[in-house]
C-alpha positions as CSV (number, residue, x, y, z in Angstrom):
1,M,-39.7,-63.8,52.3
2,N,-40.8,-60.5,50.8
3,K,-38.0,-60.2,48.2
4,S,-37.4,-62.4,45.2
5,I,-34.2,-64.4,45.2
6,F,-32.3,-64.8,41.9
7,Y,-29.9,-67.8,41.8
8,H,-27.2,-68.0,39.2
9,A,-23.8,-69.6,38.5
10,G,-21.9,-66.7,37.1
11,C,-22.0,-67.8,33.5
12,T,-22.7,-65.3,30.7
13,V,-26.3,-66.5,30.3
14,C,-26.8,-66.1,34.1
15,V,-25.2,-62.6,34.3
16,S,-27.3,-61.4,31.4
17,A,-30.4,-62.7,33.0
18,E,-29.4,-61.0,36.3
19,H,-29.1,-57.7,34.6
20,D,-32.6,-58.1,33.0
21,I,-34.2,-59.2,36.3
22,V,-32.7,-56.2,38.2
23,K,-34.0,-53.9,35.5
24,L,-37.5,-55.5,35.7
25,V,-38.0,-55.7,39.4
26,G,-35.5,-53.3,40.8
27,S,-32.4,-54.1,42.9
28,E,-34.3,-53.4,46.1
29,N,-36.7,-56.2,45.4
30,V,-34.3,-59.0,44.6
31,T,-31.5,-60.8,46.4
32,I,-28.8,-62.0,44.0
33,I,-27.0,-65.3,44.9
34,N,-24.2,-66.6,42.8
35,I,-24.1,-70.2,43.8
36,G,-21.1,-70.7,41.6
37,E,-19.2,-68.7,44.3
38,Q,-21.5,-69.5,47.3
39,K,-21.7,-73.3,47.1
40,S,-23.3,-73.3,50.6
41,K,-26.4,-71.9,49.1
42,I,-27.0,-74.8,46.7
43,S,-29.1,-76.7,49.2
44,E,-31.2,-73.6,49.9
45,A,-31.8,-73.2,46.2
46,E,-32.8,-76.9,45.9
47,N,-35.1,-76.7,48.9
48,S,-36.8,-73.8,47.1
49,G,-37.4,-75.9,44.0
50,V,-34.6,-74.6,41.8
51,V,-33.4,-77.3,39.4
52,S,-31.4,-75.2,37.1
53,V,-29.9,-71.7,37.0
54,P,-30.6,-68.9,36.3
55,A,-33.8,-69.1,38.4
56,L,-35.9,-66.6,40.2
57,V,-37.7,-67.6,43.4
58,R,-40.7,-65.3,44.0
59,P,-41.9,-64.4,47.5
60,N,-44.9,-66.6,47.0
61,G,-42.6,-69.6,46.5
62,N,-43.0,-69.9,42.7
63,V,-39.8,-70.7,40.9
64,L,-39.2,-69.2,37.5
65,H,-36.5,-71.0,35.6
66,I,-35.0,-68.6,33.1
67,N,-33.3,-69.8,30.0
68,F,-30.7,-72.5,30.9
69,G,-27.2,-71.9,32.2
70,A,-26.5,-75.1,34.3
71,A,-28.3,-77.8,36.1
72,I,-28.2,-77.4,39.9
73,S,-26.8,-81.0,40.1
74,D,-23.8,-79.9,38.0
75,L,-22.9,-77.2,40.5
76,K,-22.4,-79.5,43.4
């Protein structure tokens, strides 16, 4: 993985964080996944270490949990 992945659930906290992340790292360096709309991506997020959204998974595997929008378990 050479791009960061930003997982969110579409809530206002998540969308605000998405805008900030895109401004910080640039849209070409991040893949945005709304797991509120793409439920099939929940297991991918969990396997990456995401326990709540919004969260940014860095190319080195580090997970940065940003603020708190929803627990990943609540999105299943």
